[in-house]
C-alpha positions, 0 to 999 in steps of 0.5 A, spaced: 498 499 500 502 506 497 499 513 499 500 519 492 498 526 494 492 530 489 494 536 484 489 538 489 494 538 495 499 541 491 494 547 489 493 548 497 500 547 499 502 552 494 497 557 496 499 557 503 507 557 501 504 564 497 499 567 503 505 566 509 509 570 504 503 576 505 503 574 511 510 577 512 508 584 511 500 583 513 498 581 519 492 578 518 494 574 512 499 571 516 494 569 521 489 567 517 494 562 513 496 559 520 489 557 520 488 555 513 494 551 514 492 547 521 485 545 516 489 542 513 492 539 516 486 536 520 482 535 512 489 530 511 489 527 517 481 525 517 482 523 509 488 518 511 483 515 516 478 515 512 482 511 507 486 506 511 481 505 516 474 505 514 474 499 509 478 498 502 476 496 495 476 489 492 478 487 484 478 482 479 480 482 473 475 476 468 479 474 461 478 467 458 483 464 458 485 464 450 484 470 446 482 470 439 487 473 434 484 479 430 478 480 434 475 484 440 476 480 446 472 482 453 476 484 459 472 484 464 474 488 471 468 487 478 469 492 482 468 492 490 467 497 494 468 495 502 468 503 505 461 505 508 463 511 505 462 514 497 469 512 494 472 515 487 477 510 483 481 510 478 482 505 475 489 502 471 489 495 468 496 492 466 495 490 460 499 485 456 506 489 453 503 487 446 497 492 447 502 499 448 496 501 453 501 506 456 495 511 457 488 507 460 485 508 466 477 508 467 475 512 472 469 511 476 465 512 482 463 508 488 457 508 493 458 505 499 458 497 499 457 496 492 459 493 487 460 495 479 463 492 473 467 496 468 469 492 461 475 494 455 476 490 449 482 488 446 484 486 439 491 482 439 494 482 432 499 475 433 498 469 436 503 467 442 502 468 450 500 475 452 502 477 460 497 480 464 499 484 471 496 487 477 490 491 477 492 498 479 486 502 484 487 509 486 482 511 491 481 518 494 474 521 498 470 527 497 476 530 501 480 528 495 488 530 498 490 523 499 490 517 494 491 511 496 494 506 491 492 499 492 494 492 487 489 487 486 488 481 483 494 477 480 499 477 474 496 472 468 498 469 462 493 468 456 494 464 449 492 468 442 489 463 438 487 463 431 481 467 431 475 462 434 470 467 435 470 468 428 470 461 426 463 460 431 459 466 427 461 463 421 459 456 424 452 458 426 450 462 419 452 456 415 447 451 420 442 456 419 443 456 412 444 465 414 451 465 411 451 473 409 456 478 411 459 484 409 453 485 403 456 478 400 451 472 399 453 465 401 448 460 397 448 453 399 445 450 392 441 444 394 440 438 390 446 437 385 449 431 388 446 424 389 447 424 396 439 423 399 437 428 405 431 428 407 423 428 405 420 435 405 414 439 403 414 442 397 415 449 397 415 454 391 422 454 387 424 446 389 425 442 383 420 438 380 424 433 377 425 432 385 417 431 387 417 424 391 409 421 388 409 415 393 410 420 399 405 425 396 400 420 394 401 418 402 401 424 405 395 427 399 400 433 397 406 435 394 413 432 397 419 433 394 426 429 395 432 433 397 439 431 397 446 434 401 453 435 398 457 429 398 460 428 404 467 425 407 471 429 402 477 430 404 478 438 404 486 440 405 488 448 407 495 448 406 498 454 407 505 458 405 509 460 411 515 464 407 516 471 408 511 474 401 506 471 407 508 477 413 506 482 409 502 487 413 494 489 413 490 493 418 496 490 424 495 483 421 500 479 417 497 474 411 499 469 414 495 470 420 489 472 416 490 465 412 491 461 419 484 464 421 480 463 415 484 456 414 480 454 421 474 458 419 473 454 413 476 447 416 470 448 421 465 449 416 467 442 413 467 438 419 460 441 420 458 439 412 460 432 414 467 432 410 474 431 412 479 437 414 486 436 414 492 441 415 499 442 411 504 448 412 510 450 408 517 453 407 522 451 403 519 444 407 513 441 410 513 442 416 506 441 420 502 436 418 494 434 420 491 428 418 484 428 414 479 426 419 472 428 422 473 425 429 470 430 434 477 433 437 479 434 429 477 442 429 482 443 436 488 439 433 487 444 428 487 450 432 493 447 436 497 446 430 495 453 427 497 456 434 504 453 433 505 456 426 511 461 425 515 463 420 523 464 418 522 468 412 525 462 407 523 462 401 517 458 398 518 451 396 511 447 392 514 442 390 515 439 397 508 439 398 507 435 392 511 430 394 508 429 401 501 430 396 503 424 394 506 420 399 501 422 405 495 423 401 491 418 398 484 420 396 483 425 391 482 432 396 481 439 395 487 442 397 486 450 399 494 452 398 494 460 402 500 463 398 501 470 396 505 470 388 507 478 388 510 477 381 508 472 375 516 470 374 515 467 382 508 463 379 513 461 373 518 457 378 512 453 382 507 452 376 510 446 374 509 443 382 502 446 381 500 442 375 502 436 378 498 437 384 492 439 380 493 432 376 491 428 383 487 432 386 483 439 385 487 445 387 485 452 389 489 458 389 488 462 394 492 469 393 492 476 396 490 483 393 494 489 395 488 494 397 495 499 398 496 498 391 489 500 390 489 506 394 495 509 391 491 508 384 484 512 386 487 519 386 490 522 381 497 524 381 499 530 382 507 530 381 513 526 378 513 521 384 506 520 384 507 518 377 512 513 378 508 511 383 503 510 380 505 506 374 509 501 378 501 500 382 499 499 375 504 495 373 503 490 380 497 490 379 497 487 371 501 482 375 496 479 380 490 479 373 496 475 369 497 470 375 489 469 375 490 468 367 495 463 367 492 459 373 486 459 368 490 457 363 493 451 367 486 449 369 487 451 375 482 453 380 484 460 383 482 466 388 484 473 388 482 476 394 483 482 399 484 480 407 478 483 409 474 479 404 478 472 405 473 468 409 466 470 406 470 468 399 474 462 401 466 459 403 463 462 397 468 457 393 469 451 397 461 451 397 461 453 389 466 447 389 461 443 393 455 444 389 458 443 382 461 436 384 468 438 381 472 434 387 
């Protein structure tokens, strides 16, 4: 426990000093200064008594054991006053150093013998272990000459995992078939596969070819067969961890966006009855989670994604092809998250992409540079801006040329922004399932 004097105390002290100086020339001022100094001393002793004898404030921090990367995570601080008088509290929580919250504080008032909860949110942008310190409380009474410092709570470590919050959001959307986000409609097309699901009442818009006449005769009204996409198909997320994936976007790297999207699409695939797996690589394959649909599969994938880091090597897709030949026997959908910045980088890897695509269905997912888009919006006003825009247009043209080259090679591609990655990947997965491309 520590005592801090407040600004009010210093103001009164300066006023007393000035009064005593003038009191050397005016006797009445000197007398008033002596009376005031006695009153201030008595108020100071009373403030100490009220703060340290009449009670205390207790605080508890409530934070999840796991934080979701890239999402707003709520932190709750519960305050409980044991004072029999009203007090003001300045709350300073020692958040992890990764957030750099040096000026964070919340001022509140607690009624006597009352409780109050305050909350704030944190958005981590990197996976790993985050350390919370103590919760610091500075308490003062209505006298306000001193503050009592209380160090509450205890330090704790929490882990930041890939975005499981968004995983659950998309999971609920998939179950309700209400997959709408950011103005884009995710459509689950029913009835294009031959796997029977159930018999339901016919409603406007159902395919008349699927009417079940036997069930219709029994029920006395139209009944129709509903089909679902084929199940138990392998869906592998293949994540490139090379230095090209360290490009930042809104404080997160492309690697972390890919990891979050991989967790989301793996969960959706499992909910749809498919088997989800994971492969990560740089100059060689380093992590593999074999495709499965068991109950703990999503947690195994989450743990594997949590530990992914890059050593800034060049990507080697030849190693992915070799690994796929050895370990992935069944024809599978491979979602390759990578980032080709030039047509030359694609040409180096294209022969191996073709080989992978012969045995499996390969979807190459690469990223649109939104900073280049911003650069090209405004007209150039100087020679430097003209030069920058020329380079930006060249980069954009190369990205589009990459898409054309992949299309010529018969390889599916998805050219998207990090912001829309989750929605676009799920859309593509649903499209593949609906068209029975796998």
